[in-house]
C-alpha positions in Angstrom: -10.6 -18.5 -34.6 -8.8 -20.8 -37.0 -9.6 -24.5 -37.9 -6.3 -25.7 -36.6 -7.5 -24.4 -32.9 -10.6 -26.5 -33.1 -10.9 -29.8 -31.5 -13.8 -32.1 -31.2 -16.1 -29.4 -32.2 -14.6 -26.9 -29.6 -12.3 -23.9 -29.6 -10.2 -23.2 -26.5 -10.0 -19.2 -25.8 -9.3 -17.0 -22.7 -12.4 -15.2 -22.0 -12.1 -12.0 -19.8 -15.3 -10.6 -18.1 -16.1 -7.2 -16.6 -16.7 -9.2 -13.4 -16.7 -12.8 -12.4 -19.9 -14.3 -13.9 -22.4 -14.5 -11.0 -24.3 -18.0 -10.6 -27.2 -17.2 -13.0 -25.0 -15.9 -15.7 -22.6 -19.1 -15.4 -25.9 -21.2 -15.7 -26.8 -19.3 -18.8 -23.1 -19.9 -20.2 -23.4 -23.5 -19.4 -26.7 -23.7 -21.2 -24.8 -22.2 -24.4 -22.6 -25.2 -24.3 -19.7 -23.2 -23.1 -17.5 -24.5 -20.2 -15.5 -22.2 -18.2 -12.5 -24.6 -17.3 -10.0 -22.6 -15.3 -10.1 -19.3 -13.6 -7.6 -17.0 -14.5 -6.4 -13.6 -13.1 -8.5 -10.5 -13.6 -11.9 -11.8 -14.2 -10.9 -14.3 -17.0 -11.4 -18.0 -17.5 -10.3 -20.5 -20.2 -13.2 -21.6 -21.8 -14.2 -24.6 -24.0 -16.6 -22.8 -26.7 -18.4 -25.1 -29.4 -17.9 -24.2 -32.9 -20.5 -21.9 -34.2 -21.0 -20.1 -31.0 -22.0 -16.5 -31.5 -19.3 -14.8 -29.2 -21.8 -12.1 -28.8 -23.8 -14.5 -26.5 -20.8 -14.1 -24.3 -20.6 -10.3 -24.8 -24.3 -9.9 -23.7 -23.3 -11.7 -20.6 -20.2 -9.6 -19.7 -17.4 -10.9 -21.6 -15.1 -8.0 -22.6 -12.4 -9.8 -24.5 -11.4 -13.0 -26.3 -7.7 -14.2 -26.6 -5.9 -17.4 -28.0 -4.0 -18.9 -25.0 -0.6 -18.2 -25.2 1.1 -21.5 -26.1 4.3 -20.7 -24.1 2.1 -20.9 -20.9 1.3 -24.6 -21.6 4.8 -25.4 -20.4 6.9 -25.0 -17.3 9.4 -22.2 -18.0 12.2 -24.8 -17.8 10.8 -26.6 -20.5 10.1 -23.7 -22.7 13.7 -22.3 -22.2 15.0 -25.9 -23.0 16.6 -26.4 -19.5 15.3 -29.8 -18.8 15.9 -31.4 -15.4 18.6 -34.2 -15.8 16.3 -36.9 -14.7 13.9 -36.1 -17.6 16.6 -36.6 -20.3 16.6 -39.9 -22.0 19.2 -39.9 -24.8 17.8 -37.3 -27.4 14.6 -37.3 -25.9 13.0 -35.6 -22.9 10.2 -37.1 -20.8 7.3 -35.0 -19.8 3.7 -35.1 -18.3 1.1 -33.7 -20.3 -2.2 -32.6 -18.8 -5.4 -32.4 -21.1 -8.2 -30.1 -20.4 -11.2 -31.1 -18.3 -13.6 -31.9 -21.3 -11.0 -33.8 -23.5 -11.0 -37.6 -23.2 -7.5 -38.9 -23.0 -8.6 -42.0 -25.2 -9.5 -39.4 -28.0 -6.2 -38.1 -28.4 -3.8 -40.9 -27.3 -3.5 -41.8 -31.3 -2.4 -38.3 -31.9 0.3 -38.6 -29.3 1.2 -42.1 -30.6 1.7 -40.9 -34.1 4.0 -38.0 -32.9 5.7 -39.1 -29.9 6.8 -41.9 -27.6 3.9 -42.4 -25.2 4.4 -44.3 -21.8 1.3 -46.5 -22.0 1.7 -47.8 -18.6 0.9 -44.6 -17.0 -2.8 -44.6 -16.0 -4.6 -41.5 -15.5 -7.7 -39.9 -17.3 -6.3 -36.5 -17.8 -2.4 -37.0 -17.7 -0.1 -38.9 -20.0 3.7 -39.3 -19.9 5.5 -38.4 -23.3 9.0 -38.9 -24.5 9.8 -36.2 -27.4 12.7 -34.5 -28.9 13.5 -30.7 -27.9 12.7 -29.7 -31.4 9.0 -31.5 -31.2 7.8 -29.1 -28.2 6.3 -26.7 -30.5 4.0 -29.6 -31.9 3.1 -30.3 -28.4 2.1 -26.8 -27.1 0.2 -26.0 -30.4 -2.2 -28.8 -30.1 -5.5 -27.0 -28.8 -6.3 -29.9 -26.4 -3.1 -29.7 -24.3 -3.4 -27.7 -21.0 
């Protein structure tokens, strides 16, 4: 895991298990401070893992692999392919809605967004925000560890 992938003391990784963890195993995982955020196909979860966690703790609970999330999957295919819907194009910028992981507080990242993009501060939602950015700026967005 690289420092650039660390946000607020957590890494976001895809963790694949040999089987879906039963309730008791999930409780043990929770007790380690690890949050299984989203279920993915084939017994995998997107997980929020505190820095310094010994991944062997997860291996001992059935984890078989750990992967960095593929950043391309954070974007809708049309955005990744730079094929924007006409209603989203605003001059040389594109308006997009960004979703944050469940354990990320929007107030903790809004300053980062403000430094890099145009933020719609009139849109109120705890895990969603609307941004306007140039197509060349999308890699900066999808590489942010806290963007889902």
